[in-house]
C-alpha positions in Angstrom: -53.0 116.5 82.4 -51.8 119.3 80.1 -51.2 116.9 77.3 -54.6 115.4 77.7 -56.2 118.8 77.8 -54.3 119.9 74.7 -55.4 116.7 72.9 -59.0 117.3 73.9 -58.8 120.9 72.6 -57.4 119.7 69.2 -60.2 117.1 68.9 -62.8 119.7 69.8 -61.4 122.1 67.3 -61.4 119.5 64.6 -65.0 118.6 65.4 -65.9 122.3 65.1 -64.3 122.6 61.8 -66.1 119.5 60.5 -69.4 120.8 61.7 -68.7 124.2 60.1 -67.7 122.5 56.8 -70.9 120.5 56.8 -72.9 123.6 57.6 -71.3 125.5 54.7 -71.9 122.7 52.4 -75.5 122.5 53.4 -76.4 126.1 53.9 -73.6 128.1 52.3 -75.8 128.8 49.2 -78.0 131.1 51.4 -75.0 133.3 52.0 -74.0 133.3 48.4 -77.6 134.1 47.4 -77.7 137.0 50.0 -74.5 138.5 48.5 -75.9 138.2 45.0 -79.2 139.9 46.0 -77.4 142.7 47.8 -75.1 143.3 44.9 -77.9 143.0 42.4 -80.1 145.3 44.3 -77.5 148.0 44.5 -76.8 147.7 40.8 -80.6 147.9 40.0 -80.9 151.1 42.1 -77.9 152.7 40.3 -79.4 151.8 36.9 -82.8 153.2 38.0 -81.2 156.4 39.3 -79.2 156.8 36.1 -82.3 156.3 34.0 -84.4 158.8 36.0 -81.5 161.3 35.7 -81.3 160.8 32.0 -85.1 161.2 31.5 -85.1 164.4 33.5 -82.2 165.8 31.5 -84.0 164.8 28.2 -87.2 166.4 29.4 -85.4 169.6 30.4 -83.7 169.8 27.1 -87.0 169.3 25.2 -88.7 172.1 27.3 -85.9 174.5 26.9 -86.0 173.9 23.1 -89.8 174.5 23.1 -89.6 177.6 25.2 -86.9 179.1 22.8 -89.5 179.5 20.1 -90.3 183.1 19.5 -94.1 182.9 19.0 -96.3 181.8 21.8 -98.4 179.6 19.4 -95.1 177.8 18.4 -94.1 177.4 22.0 -97.5 175.9 22.8 -97.3 173.5 19.9 -93.7 172.4 20.7 -94.6 171.9 24.4 -97.6 169.8 23.5 -95.4 167.5 21.5 -93.0 166.9 24.5 -93.6 163.6 26.4 -92.9 163.4 30.1 -92.0 160.1 31.7 -93.1 160.9 35.3 -96.1 162.4 37.0 -94.0 165.3 38.2 -92.5 166.0 34.8 -96.0 165.9 33.3 -97.3 168.4 35.7 -94.5 170.8 35.1 -94.9 170.4 31.3 -98.7 171.0 31.5 -98.2 174.1 33.7 -95.7 175.6 31.2 -98.0 174.6 28.3 -101.0 176.3 30.0 -99.1 179.5 30.3 -98.1 179.5 26.6 -101.7 178.7 25.6 -102.9 181.7 27.6 -100.3 183.9 25.8 -101.6 182.5 22.5 -105.2 183.3 23.4 -106.2 179.7 23.7 -107.6 179.9 27.2 -109.8 176.9 26.9 -106.9 174.8 26.0 -105.0 176.3 28.9 -107.9 175.2 31.2 -107.7 171.7 29.9 -103.9 171.5 30.5 -104.5 172.8 34.1 -107.3 170.3 34.7 -105.0 167.5 33.6 -102.8 168.4 36.4 -105.6 168.8 38.9 -106.9 165.3 38.1 -103.5 163.6 38.8 -104.1 161.8 42.0 -100.5 160.8 42.4 -99.3 164.4 42.7 -98.9 166.3 45.9 -102.0 168.3 46.9 -100.3 171.7 46.5 -99.7 171.2 42.7 -103.3 170.0 42.1 -104.7 172.9 44.1 -102.5 175.5 42.2 -103.8 174.0 38.9 -107.4 174.1 40.0 -107.0 177.7 41.2 -105.5 178.9 38.0 -108.1 177.1 35.9 -110.9 178.7 37.9 -109.3 182.2 37.4 -109.2 181.6 33.7 -112.9 180.8 33.7 -114.1 183.8 35.6 -116.1 185.0 32.7 -117.2 181.7 31.3 -118.0 179.4 34.3 -121.2 180.1 36.3 -120.6 181.8 39.6 -122.3 178.9 41.4 -119.8 176.4 39.9 -116.9 178.6 40.7 -118.1 179.1 44.3 -118.4 175.4 44.8 -114.9 174.7 43.6 -113.4 177.7 45.5 -115.1 176.5 48.7 -113.4 173.1 48.3 -110.0 175.0 47.9 -110.9 177.0 51.0 -111.4 173.9 53.2 -109.5 174.0 56.6 -105.9 173.0 56.1 -106.0 173.4 52.3 -102.8 175.0 50.9 -104.6 177.8 49.0 -107.3 178.3 51.7 -106.9 182.1 52.1 -106.5 182.9 48.4 -109.7 180.9 47.8 -111.5 182.9 50.5 -110.5 186.1 48.6 -112.0 184.8 45.4 -115.1 183.8 47.3 -115.4 187.3 48.5 -115.1 188.6 44.9 -117.9 186.2 43.9 -120.0 187.6 46.8 -119.4 191.1 45.3 -120.4 190.0 41.8 -123.7 188.6 43.2 -124.4 191.8 45.1 -123.7 190.3 48.5 -121.5 193.2 49.7 -122.0 192.6 53.4 -121.1 189.0 53.1 -118.0 190.0 51.1 -116.9 192.4 53.8 -117.5 189.9 56.5 -115.5 187.3 54.7 -112.6 189.8 53.9 -112.5 190.9 57.6 -112.2 187.2 58.7 -109.5 186.7 56.1 -107.6 189.8 57.5 -107.7 188.5 61.1 -106.5 185.0 60.1 -103.3 184.0 61.9 -101.8 182.6 58.7 -102.6 185.5 56.4 -99.6 187.2 54.6 -99.1 191.0 54.6 -99.9 191.4 50.8 -103.2 189.5 51.1 -104.0 191.3 54.3 -103.5 194.6 52.6 -105.5 193.7 49.5 -108.4 192.6 51.8 -108.4 195.9 53.6 -108.3 197.9 50.3 -111.2 195.9 49.0 -113.2 196.5 52.2 -112.7 200.2 51.8 -113.6 200.1 48.1 -116.9 198.3 49.1 -117.7 201.1 51.6 -116.6 199.3 54.7 -114.1 200.2 57.4 -111.3 197.6 58.2 -111.3 196.7 61.9 -108.2 197.0 64.1 -106.0 193.9 63.6 -106.1 191.5 66.6 -102.6 191.2 68.1 -101.2 187.8 67.4 -99.6 185.6 70.1 -96.0 184.6 69.8 
């Protein structure tokens, strides 16, 4: 019986080998293709990472070279000539460009650079909000209060990253329009906000006093 069992096992093993061989001949190319795709994908990712790193280094070198210029006008001109290859790099470049343009006295050009950031829909909201906020500050003397109020109200929407800073600016617009009571009420609400920082809280209190009001006692915060 043992010889018969051994013979059957050998035959079974041979049949398995034959089947495996046939399967490899018929479907083995799938495995080869999978290996090629995996290796090719890994190589592509490495090439892409290397290219992104190289672009970032080139952008950094170009920015540093532009910022090394002694005159603000020269820095602005040099920064304007730099080309970024990514939305994030372009935002950083325009932010630095706007600062140099302000130093050079070209505030309208700075506003244009900041608005270019604010209109980039593929950027995180915080960067677009900062650009919009800075652009509005630069236009405090040129943009009608109604237009500034509308845009600051958008920045002060619930959950917006610069909500409290925008509320402060709205209070200042209230003051400029003679609505002192509205400004004090807005500033008091700002002071009591659970997310307000110490510096902004103190500025709001000082402005309330300057407007003839009296800051209310701060509500104790839970936790």
